[in-house]
C-alpha positions as CSV (number, residue, x, y, z in Angstrom):
1,M,-24.3,-9.9,-12.6
2,K,-24.6,-6.1,-12.2
3,S,-25.1,-5.6,-15.9
4,S,-27.9,-8.2,-15.8
5,L,-29.6,-6.3,-13.0
6,D,-29.1,-3.0,-14.8
7,T,-30.7,-4.4,-17.9
8,L,-33.6,-5.7,-15.8
9,L,-34.1,-2.4,-14.0
10,K,-34.1,-0.4,-17.3
11,A,-36.6,-2.8,-18.9
12,T,-38.8,-2.6,-15.8
13,F,-38.7,1.2,-15.8
14,D,-39.7,1.3,-19.4
15,D,-42.5,-1.1,-18.8
16,C,-43.8,1.0,-15.9
17,V,-43.7,4.1,-18.1
18,E,-45.5,2.3,-20.9
19,Q,-48.3,1.3,-18.4
20,G,-48.6,4.8,-17.0
21,L,-47.3,3.7,-13.6
22,L,-44.3,6.1,-13.8
23,A,-43.8,9.4,-15.7
24,E,-41.7,9.3,-18.8
25,T,-38.5,11.0,-17.6
26,P,-34.8,10.5,-18.4
27,L,-33.1,7.9,-16.2
28,P,-30.8,9.7,-13.8
29,D,-27.4,8.2,-12.7
30,Y,-27.8,5.5,-10.2
31,V,-25.7,2.7,-8.7
32,I,-26.0,-1.0,-8.2
33,E,-23.7,-2.1,-5.3
34,V,-23.0,-4.9,-2.9
35,P,-24.5,-4.0,0.5
36,N,-22.2,-3.9,3.6
37,N,-24.8,-6.0,5.4
38,P,-25.3,-9.5,3.9
39,E,-28.8,-9.5,5.3
40,H,-29.7,-6.8,2.8
41,G,-29.2,-9.2,-0.1
42,H,-26.6,-9.6,-2.7
43,F,-27.1,-6.2,-4.4
44,A,-28.9,-3.0,-3.7
45,T,-29.8,0.0,-6.0
46,N,-30.6,3.6,-5.2
47,L,-32.6,4.1,-8.4
48,P,-35.9,5.1,-6.6
49,L,-34.0,7.7,-4.6
50,T,-32.5,9.2,-7.8
51,L,-35.9,9.2,-9.5
52,A,-37.8,10.9,-6.6
53,S,-37.2,14.5,-7.7
54,V,-38.0,14.1,-11.4
55,Q,-41.0,11.8,-10.8
56,R,-42.2,14.0,-7.9
57,R,-43.1,11.0,-5.8
58,P,-41.7,9.5,-2.6
59,P,-38.8,7.2,-3.2
60,L,-40.4,4.3,-1.2
61,E,-43.5,4.6,-3.5
62,I,-41.4,4.4,-6.6
63,A,-39.5,1.5,-5.2
64,S,-42.7,-0.4,-4.6
65,V,-43.9,0.2,-8.1
66,I,-40.6,-1.1,-9.6
67,V,-40.5,-4.2,-7.3
68,E,-44.2,-5.1,-8.0
69,H,-43.6,-5.0,-11.8
70,I,-40.2,-6.7,-12.2
71,E,-40.3,-9.4,-14.8
72,N,-38.0,-12.1,-13.6
73,N,-38.1,-13.9,-16.9
74,D,-34.5,-15.2,-16.7
75,N,-35.1,-16.7,-13.3
76,L,-32.4,-14.4,-12.0
77,L,-34.0,-13.2,-8.7
78,E,-34.9,-15.1,-5.6
79,N,-36.2,-11.9,-4.0
80,A,-36.5,-8.2,-4.5
81,E,-37.6,-6.0,-1.6
82,V,-38.1,-2.3,-0.8
83,A,-35.9,-0.8,2.0
84,A,-36.0,2.6,3.6
85,P,-35.4,5.3,2.6
86,G,-35.8,4.2,-1.0
87,F,-33.5,1.3,-1.9
88,I,-34.3,-2.0,-3.6
89,N,-32.4,-5.0,-2.3
90,F,-32.0,-8.0,-4.5
91,T,-31.2,-11.6,-3.6
92,I,-29.9,-13.7,-6.6
93,R,-31.0,-17.3,-7.1
94,R,-28.3,-19.9,-6.5
95,E,-28.8,-21.3,-10.0
96,A,-28.0,-17.9,-11.4
97,W,-24.7,-17.8,-9.6
98,H,-23.9,-21.3,-11.0
99,R,-24.5,-19.9,-14.5
100,V,-22.0,-17.2,-13.8
101,L,-19.4,-19.8,-12.8
102,S,-20.1,-21.8,-15.9
103,R,-19.6,-18.7,-18.0
104,V,-16.3,-17.9,-16.3
105,V,-14.9,-21.3,-17.1
106,A,-16.3,-21.5,-20.6
107,Q,-14.9,-18.1,-21.6
108,G,-11.5,-18.7,-19.9
109,N,-9.0,-15.9,-20.5
110,A,-11.6,-13.9,-22.3
111,Y,-13.8,-13.6,-19.2
112,G,-14.0,-9.9,-18.2
113,R,-13.1,-8.7,-21.7
114,S,-15.6,-6.1,-23.0
115,D,-16.3,-3.6,-25.8
116,L,-16.7,-0.7,-23.4
117,G,-14.2,1.4,-25.3
118,R,-15.6,0.5,-28.7
119,G,-12.3,1.3,-30.4
120,Q,-11.9,4.8,-29.0
121,K,-8.4,6.0,-29.4
122,V,-6.7,6.7,-26.1
123,L,-3.1,8.1,-25.7
124,V,-1.5,7.3,-22.3
125,E,1.7,9.2,-21.7
126,F,3.6,8.0,-18.6
127,V,7.1,7.9,-17.1
128,S,8.5,10.6,-19.4
129,A,11.6,10.8,-17.2
130,N,14.2,13.4,-18.1
131,P,17.1,11.5,-19.8
132,T,19.6,13.0,-17.4
133,G,19.7,10.2,-14.9
134,P,18.5,6.7,-14.0
135,L,14.8,6.0,-13.2
136,H,13.9,6.4,-9.6
137,L,11.0,4.8,-7.5
138,G,8.5,7.5,-8.5
139,H,9.1,6.7,-12.2
140,G,8.7,3.0,-11.4
141,R,5.3,3.6,-9.6
142,G,4.2,5.7,-12.7
143,A,5.4,2.9,-15.0
144,A,3.5,0.2,-13.1
145,L,0.3,2.3,-13.0
146,G,0.5,3.4,-16.6
147,D,1.3,0.0,-18.0
148,T,-1.5,-1.7,-16.0
149,L,-4.0,1.0,-17.0
150,C,-3.1,0.5,-20.7
151,R,-3.5,-3.3,-20.3
152,I,-7.0,-2.9,-18.7
153,L,-8.1,-0.2,-21.2
154,S,-7.1,-2.5,-24.1
155,F,-8.9,-5.4,-22.4
156,C,-12.0,-3.3,-22.3
157,G,-12.0,-2.4,-26.0
158,Y,-10.0,0.8,-26.2
159,D,-7.5,1.4,-28.9
160,V,-4.5,2.4,-26.7
161,I,-1.2,4.0,-27.6
162,R,1.5,4.2,-25.0
163,E,3.8,7.2,-25.2
164,F,7.0,8.4,-23.6
165,Y,7.8,12.1,-23.9
166,I,11.5,12.8,-24.0
167,N,12.3,16.1,-22.4
168,D,15.4,16.8,-24.4
169,A,15.2,20.5,-25.5
170,G,15.7,22.3,-22.2
171,Q,18.5,23.5,-20.0
172,Q,18.7,20.2,-18.1
173,I,20.4,18.6,-21.1
174,R,22.9,21.4,-21.2
175,L,23.5,20.9,-17.5
176,L,24.0,17.1,-18.1
177,G,26.7,17.9,-20.6
178,E,28.4,20.4,-18.2
179,S,28.3,17.8,-15.4
180,I,29.8,15.1,-17.5
181,F,32.5,17.3,-18.9
182,S,33.4,18.5,-15.4
183,R,33.8,15.0,-14.2
184,F,36.1,14.3,-17.1
185,M,38.2,17.3,-16.4
186,Q,38.4,16.5,-12.6
187,K,40.2,13.2,-13.4
188,H,43.1,15.4,-14.4
189,R,42.4,18.6,-12.4
190,Q,40.7,18.0,-9.1
191,D,40.0,21.7,-8.7
192,Y,38.1,22.0,-12.0
193,P,34.7,23.6,-11.1
194,F,31.5,21.5,-11.1
195,P,28.3,23.3,-12.1
196,E,26.3,24.5,-9.0
197,N,23.2,22.6,-9.9
198,G,24.9,19.7,-11.7
199,Y,24.0,16.1,-11.5
200,R,26.2,14.5,-8.8
201,G,25.4,10.8,-8.9
202,D,28.2,8.3,-9.5
203,Y,26.6,7.6,-12.9
204,I,28.0,10.9,-14.1
205,W,31.6,9.6,-13.5
206,D,30.5,6.5,-15.5
207,L,29.2,8.6,-18.3
208,A,32.4,10.7,-18.4
209,E,34.5,7.5,-18.5
210,K,32.5,6.0,-21.4
211,I,32.2,9.2,-23.5
212,S,35.9,10.1,-23.1
213,G,36.7,6.6,-24.2
214,E,34.8,7.2,-27.4
215,I,35.7,10.8,-28.1
216,D,38.9,12.8,-27.4
217,L,37.3,15.5,-25.3
218,A,40.7,17.0,-24.4
219,Q,41.5,18.0,-27.9
220,M,38.1,19.8,-28.5
221,P,37.0,23.4,-28.0
222,H,35.4,23.7,-24.5
223,E,31.9,24.5,-25.9
224,K,32.0,21.7,-28.5
225,A,33.0,19.2,-25.8
226,I,30.1,20.1,-23.6
227,E,27.6,19.8,-26.5
228,L,29.0,16.4,-27.4
229,C,28.8,15.3,-23.7
230,A,25.2,16.5,-23.5
231,E,24.1,14.7,-26.7
232,R,26.0,11.5,-26.0
233,G,25.1,11.4,-22.3
234,K,21.4,11.9,-23.2
235,G,21.6,9.0,-25.7
236,I,23.2,6.7,-23.1
237,M,20.8,7.5,-20.4
238,L,17.8,7.1,-22.7
239,E,19.0,3.7,-23.7
240,E,19.4,2.8,-20.0
241,I,15.9,4.0,-19.3
242,R,14.6,1.8,-22.2
243,E,16.4,-1.2,-20.8
244,D,15.2,-0.7,-17.3
245,L,11.6,-0.4,-18.5
246,T,11.9,-3.5,-20.6
247,R,13.1,-5.4,-17.6
248,F,10.2,-4.0,-15.7
249,G,7.8,-5.3,-18.3
250,V,6.9,-2.0,-19.8
251,S,7.1,-1.0,-23.5
252,F,6.0,2.0,-25.5
253,D,4.5,2.5,-28.9
254,V,5.9,6.0,-29.3
255,W,8.9,7.8,-28.0
256,F,8.1,11.4,-28.7
257,S,11.1,13.9,-28.5
258,E,10.5,17.5,-27.3
259,S,13.2,18.6,-29.7
260,E,11.0,17.5,-32.6
261,L,8.5,20.3,-31.7
262,F,11.2,22.8,-32.5
263,R,12.9,20.9,-35.4
264,K,9.6,20.4,-37.3
265,G,8.1,23.8,-36.5
266,L,5.3,22.3,-34.5
267,L,5.7,24.8,-31.7
268,D,5.3,27.8,-34.1
269,E,2.4,26.1,-35.8
270,A,0.6,25.6,-32.5
271,L,1.1,29.1,-31.3
272,K,-0.1,30.5,-34.6
273,K,-3.4,28.6,-34.2
274,I,-3.9,29.8,-30.7
275,E,-3.1,33.4,-31.8
276,D,-5.7,33.0,-34.6
277,K,-8.3,32.2,-31.9
278,G,-7.4,35.5,-30.2
279,Q,-5.9,33.9,-27.1
280,L,-2.4,35.4,-27.2
281,Y,-1.2,38.9,-26.4
282,E,2.0,40.9,-25.9
283,K,2.8,42.5,-22.6
284,D,6.1,43.7,-21.1
285,N,7.9,42.4,-24.2
286,A,6.7,38.9,-23.5
287,L,4.1,36.7,-25.1
288,W,1.1,35.6,-22.9
289,I,-1.7,33.1,-23.3
290,K,-5.2,33.9,-21.8
291,T,-5.6,31.0,-19.5
292,S,-7.3,33.0,-16.7
293,G,-10.5,32.9,-18.7
294,F,-10.6,29.1,-18.6
295,G,-10.1,28.2,-15.0
296,D,-6.4,29.2,-14.4
297,D,-5.7,31.7,-11.6
298,K,-3.8,34.0,-14.0
299,D,-2.5,34.3,-17.6
300,R,0.8,32.6,-18.4
301,V,4.0,33.6,-20.2
302,I,4.8,31.4,-23.2
303,R,7.7,33.4,-24.6
304,K,9.9,35.3,-22.2
305,K,11.5,38.8,-22.7
306,D,14.7,37.2,-23.9
307,G,12.9,35.5,-26.8
308,H,13.2,32.0,-25.3
309,F,10.0,29.9,-25.0
310,T,8.9,28.6,-21.6
311,Y,8.4,24.9,-20.8
312,F,4.7,25.7,-20.9
313,A,4.9,26.7,-24.5
314,S,6.4,23.4,-25.6
315,D,4.0,21.4,-23.4
316,I,1.0,23.2,-25.0
317,S,2.3,22.4,-28.4
318,Y,2.9,18.8,-27.5
319,H,-0.6,18.3,-26.3
320,L,-2.1,20.0,-29.4
321,E,0.0,17.6,-31.4
322,K,-1.7,14.7,-29.5
323,W,-5.1,16.2,-30.4
324,K,-4.0,16.5,-34.0
325,R,-3.1,12.8,-34.2
326,G,-6.8,12.1,-33.6
327,F,-7.0,10.7,-30.1
328,D,-10.4,10.7,-28.5
329,K,-8.8,11.0,-25.0
330,A,-5.4,11.7,-23.5
331,V,-4.2,10.5,-20.1
332,N,-1.1,11.9,-18.5
333,I,0.6,10.3,-15.5
334,W,2.7,13.0,-13.7
335,G,4.5,13.4,-10.5
336,A,2.7,15.0,-7.6
337,D,4.9,18.1,-7.9
338,H,2.9,18.9,-11.1
339,H,-0.2,19.5,-9.1
340,G,-0.4,23.3,-9.9
341,Y,0.4,22.6,-13.6
342,V,-2.8,20.6,-14.2
343,P,-5.4,23.5,-14.3
344,R,-2.9,25.6,-16.2
345,M,-2.5,23.0,-19.0
346,K,-6.3,22.3,-19.1
347,A,-7.0,26.0,-19.3
348,A,-4.5,26.4,-22.2
349,L,-6.2,23.5,-24.1
350,S,-9.6,25.0,-23.4
351,A,-8.4,28.3,-24.8
352,Y,-7.5,26.5,-28.0
353,G,-11.0,24.9,-28.0
354,L,-10.4,21.4,-26.9
355,P,-13.2,19.6,-24.8
356,E,-12.6,19.9,-21.1
357,R,-12.7,16.2,-20.5
358,W,-10.3,15.3,-23.3
359,L,-7.3,15.4,-21.0
360,S,-7.1,13.4,-17.7
361,V,-4.1,13.8,-15.4
362,I,-3.1,11.2,-12.8
363,L,-0.7,12.5,-10.1
364,I,1.7,10.0,-8.5
365,Q,2.7,10.5,-4.9
366,L,6.1,9.6,-3.4
367,V,7.4,6.1,-2.7
368,K,9.2,5.7,0.6
369,L,11.5,2.6,0.8
370,W,12.0,0.8,4.1
371,K,14.4,-2.0,5.2
372,G,15.1,-3.2,8.7
373,G,12.7,-0.6,10.1
374,Q,14.7,2.2,8.6
375,E,13.9,4.4,5.6
376,I,16.3,4.2,2.7
377,K,17.0,7.5,1.0
378,M,20.3,7.1,-0.7
379,S,21.5,5.2,-3.7
380,K,25.1,3.9,-4.3
381,R,24.8,4.9,-7.9
382,A,22.4,7.9,-8.2
383,G,23.4,9.5,-4.9
384,D,20.3,11.3,-3.7
385,F,17.7,8.7,-4.6
386,V,17.2,4.9,-4.9
387,T,16.9,3.7,-8.5
388,L,14.2,1.4,-9.9
389,Q,16.8,-1.0,-11.1
390,E,18.3,-1.4,-7.6
391,L,14.8,-2.2,-6.1
392,V,14.0,-4.7,-8.9
393,E,17.3,-6.4,-8.4
394,E,16.6,-6.6,-4.6
395,V,13.0,-8.1,-4.7
396,G,12.0,-8.8,-8.3
397,V,9.7,-7.3,-10.9
398,D,6.5,-9.0,-9.6
399,A,6.8,-7.7,-6.1
400,V,7.7,-4.2,-7.2
401,R,4.8,-3.9,-9.7
402,F,2.2,-5.4,-7.2
403,V,3.3,-3.2,-4.3
404,F,3.4,-0.1,-6.4
405,L,-0.3,-0.7,-7.1
406,T,-1.5,-1.6,-3.6
407,K,-2.5,2.0,-2.9
408,N,-4.3,4.7,-4.8
409,H,-1.9,7.0,-6.8
410,D,-2.8,10.0,-4.7
411,S,-1.4,8.4,-1.5
412,T,2.2,8.2,-0.4
413,L,3.4,4.5,-0.6
414,D,5.6,2.8,1.9
415,F,7.5,-0.1,0.3
416,D,8.8,-2.5,2.9
417,I,11.6,-4.6,1.4
418,D,11.6,-7.1,4.3
419,L,7.8,-7.7,3.9
420,V,7.9,-8.5,0.3
421,K,10.7,-11.0,0.8
422,K,8.6,-13.1,3.1
423,R,6.9,-16.2,1.8
424,D,3.7,-16.0,3.8
425,S,0.3,-14.2,3.9
426,E,1.9,-10.9,5.0
427,N,3.5,-10.6,1.6
428,P,0.7,-9.3,-0.6
429,V,2.0,-10.5,-4.0
430,Y,3.0,-13.9,-2.6
431,Y,-0.5,-14.3,-1.1
432,V,-2.2,-13.8,-4.5
433,Q,0.3,-15.8,-6.6
434,Y,0.2,-18.6,-4.0
435,A,-3.6,-18.9,-4.5
436,H,-2.9,-19.6,-8.2
437,A,-0.1,-22.0,-7.6
438,R,-2.2,-23.8,-4.9
439,I,-5.0,-24.4,-7.5
440,C,-2.5,-25.8,-10.0
441,S,-1.3,-28.2,-7.3
442,I,-4.9,-29.2,-6.6
443,F,-5.3,-30.1,-10.3
444,R,-2.1,-32.1,-10.3
445,K,-3.4,-34.0,-7.3
446,A,-6.8,-34.6,-9.0
447,A,-5.1,-35.8,-12.2
448,S,-3.1,-38.3,-10.1
449,Q,-6.4,-39.7,-8.9
450,G,-7.9,-39.8,-12.3
451,I,-10.2,-36.9,-11.8
452,T,-10.4,-34.2,-14.4
453,L,-12.7,-31.4,-15.4
454,P,-15.9,-32.6,-17.0
455,G,-16.6,-31.8,-20.7
456,R,-19.2,-29.2,-19.8
457,S,-18.6,-26.2,-17.5
458,D,-22.1,-26.4,-16.1
459,T,-21.9,-30.1,-15.0
460,G,-23.0,-30.9,-11.4
461,L,-22.8,-27.3,-10.2
462,D,-25.9,-27.8,-8.1
463,R,-23.5,-29.7,-5.7
464,L,-21.9,-26.3,-4.9
465,V,-24.0,-25.1,-1.9
466,L,-21.5,-24.0,0.8
467,D,-21.5,-20.3,1.7
468,E,-17.8,-20.2,0.9
469,E,-18.4,-21.5,-2.6
470,M,-21.2,-19.0,-3.2
471,A,-18.9,-16.2,-1.9
472,L,-16.2,-17.2,-4.4
473,I,-18.6,-17.1,-7.3
474,R,-20.0,-13.7,-6.2
475,I,-16.5,-12.2,-6.2
476,M,-15.7,-13.7,-9.6
477,A,-19.0,-12.2,-10.9
478,E,-17.7,-8.7,-10.1
479,F,-14.6,-9.0,-12.3
480,P,-16.0,-7.7,-15.6
481,S,-17.7,-4.7,-14.0
482,L,-14.6,-3.9,-11.9
483,L,-12.5,-3.7,-15.1
484,E,-15.0,-1.4,-16.7
485,D,-15.1,0.8,-13.5
486,I,-11.3,1.0,-13.6
487,S,-11.4,2.1,-17.2
488,R,-13.7,4.9,-16.3
489,S,-12.1,6.0,-13.0
490,L,-8.5,5.4,-14.1
491,E,-7.7,3.6,-10.7
492,P,-5.9,0.4,-11.5
493,H,-4.9,-0.1,-7.9
494,R,-8.5,-1.5,-7.3
495,L,-7.4,-4.6,-9.2
496,T,-4.8,-5.5,-6.5
497,Y,-7.5,-5.1,-3.8
498,Y,-9.8,-7.3,-5.8
499,L,-7.3,-10.1,-6.4
500,T,-6.3,-10.0,-2.7
501,E,-9.9,-10.4,-1.7
502,L,-10.4,-13.3,-4.2
503,A,-7.2,-15.0,-3.1
504,A,-8.2,-14.7,0.6
505,A,-11.7,-16.2,-0.1
506,F,-10.1,-19.1,-1.9
507,H,-7.5,-19.7,0.9
508,R,-10.4,-19.8,3.4
509,Y,-12.3,-22.2,1.3
510,F,-9.3,-24.5,0.8
511,N,-8.6,-24.4,4.6
512,L,-12.1,-25.8,5.3
513,G,-10.8,-29.2,3.9
514,T,-7.8,-29.2,6.2
515,K,-10.2,-29.4,9.2
516,T,-13.1,-31.3,7.7
517,P,-12.4,-34.0,5.0
518,E,-15.8,-33.7,3.3
519,Y,-15.0,-30.1,2.4
520,R,-11.9,-31.0,0.5
521,I,-11.9,-30.1,-3.2
522,V,-10.6,-33.5,-4.2
523,S,-12.5,-36.2,-2.3
524,P,-13.8,-39.8,-2.9
525,D,-17.0,-38.2,-4.3
526,K,-15.9,-37.8,-7.9
527,A,-19.0,-35.8,-9.1
528,L,-18.6,-33.4,-6.2
529,S,-14.8,-33.2,-6.8
530,Q,-15.5,-32.3,-10.4
531,A,-18.0,-29.5,-9.4
532,R,-15.4,-28.1,-7.0
533,L,-12.7,-28.3,-9.6
534,I,-14.9,-26.2,-11.9
535,L,-15.1,-23.7,-9.1
536,A,-11.3,-23.8,-8.6
537,Q,-10.7,-23.4,-12.4
538,G,-12.9,-20.3,-12.3
539,V,-10.8,-18.8,-9.5
540,R,-7.5,-19.8,-11.3
541,T,-8.8,-18.2,-14.5
542,V,-9.7,-14.9,-12.9
543,I,-6.5,-14.7,-10.8
544,G,-4.4,-15.5,-13.8
545,T,-6.1,-12.9,-16.0
546,G,-5.9,-10.3,-13.2
547,L,-2.2,-10.9,-12.6
548,G,-1.6,-10.7,-16.3
549,L,-3.3,-7.3,-16.5
550,L,-1.0,-6.2,-13.6
551,G,2.0,-7.4,-15.7
552,I,2.7,-10.1,-13.0
553,S,3.4,-13.8,-13.5
554,A,1.0,-16.4,-12.4
555,P,3.2,-19.3,-11.2
556,E,2.1,-22.9,-11.2
557,K,4.5,-23.9,-8.4
558,M,5.9,-21.9,-5.5
């Protein structure tokens, strides 16, 4: 509906310019939104306010010109009126809302799909956990967000590649090997030293047991044993990460290894290109990149005095490799602790010559886990954090994915285990899934009485006149534009808000019939029942599609 109004406004503006009623100027950015006050109509636009400065006329005057010359050829509008200080409020005809419902049902699972992305190649890198331990809740939140974002972008016409960056070329892998070898040795010598910053979870004991069962570590030179523990430990943890993500409904197209940057000479190649652009210099026996000229607070070291490259150097190389692969846009989902790293990375890419908007970074805040009113901080297996696998085993994939997306990524999330185990309206995922299951139950009841959907999705819709019925259609009408907005803003949590709103509106509508028989969806009036079943089918379709985009099941029974 918003797109129809937008088309109408643009056509009206062009007509007014052609008639000399408005000056020929570029259209500025404006919005079409749902007013907070229902008395202000179904939609409102601030177009006259945004035009005032370029047209050099009062916004109320511009609004009047537009309203007087709107051509309502499609019989879309019931009313359009000017509102201070320069808005236009629109009321949509009931027949137009009925056409929306018919389109929802006719298009089915394709409703909301668009070509917004027009095949643009987008690389979304997310999770990218170090292969030194199991996935924690922060990784899970990033996985849910990244996977949902990829699903929505694909639905809106983008060519999406999902990528996991394996950090396997730094000191953390060496430390993993030392930790595993120490645990192996401590089985025979309890006083054998453990590395000061080593990984202390019980999973290290498990790795030591498994690896020592495969390889005779005791007969090896010390250094060789540590190297083997590091390499094998990394492989085992990476496989566990893959399995955890698969159980969580998340898959990747590419697993890109940091070590490849060194092995294939990609790091040296990238630095040479930056050097050719005059953005590198030597100082204090180290190699620096001129990021301060591109928004960073200072220049950064990429090769230290001892000749070793910094993490920043390999990260720059990795992102230039993304660019080299021909992506129109890159999206990174990082932990909130990378906040200061974002301007640094963007500055380095700008120094190379990449467009400023090519890279978008989403920062994930912490997840706090609660049970019995107490915060849970420790894991039996990982030691200092709760693993994603433990939470999924406790409450299920659907609940975890949905709750992880109930807040914007830049807000700390409180996950209440007791709440998501409830089978009532307090449980957010149950509330939405139950709306879908309830509609399925309604259709089973209708079928038992010989009532089915009519052959055409526009049959008898003039019987839908209740405020609650119109409210449901208006919410469904927002679905396509919502998905496009999410694709632009990279805020998939908005989909959980939307589905909760749609489910709540349907539950209210259904409950009318529990008090007043003539409001029941399935009633003795077959024609009315069929019209209401079309409405219910529309809601079921949108909820099912929305849950699918969240990677969550849409049950038919609960």
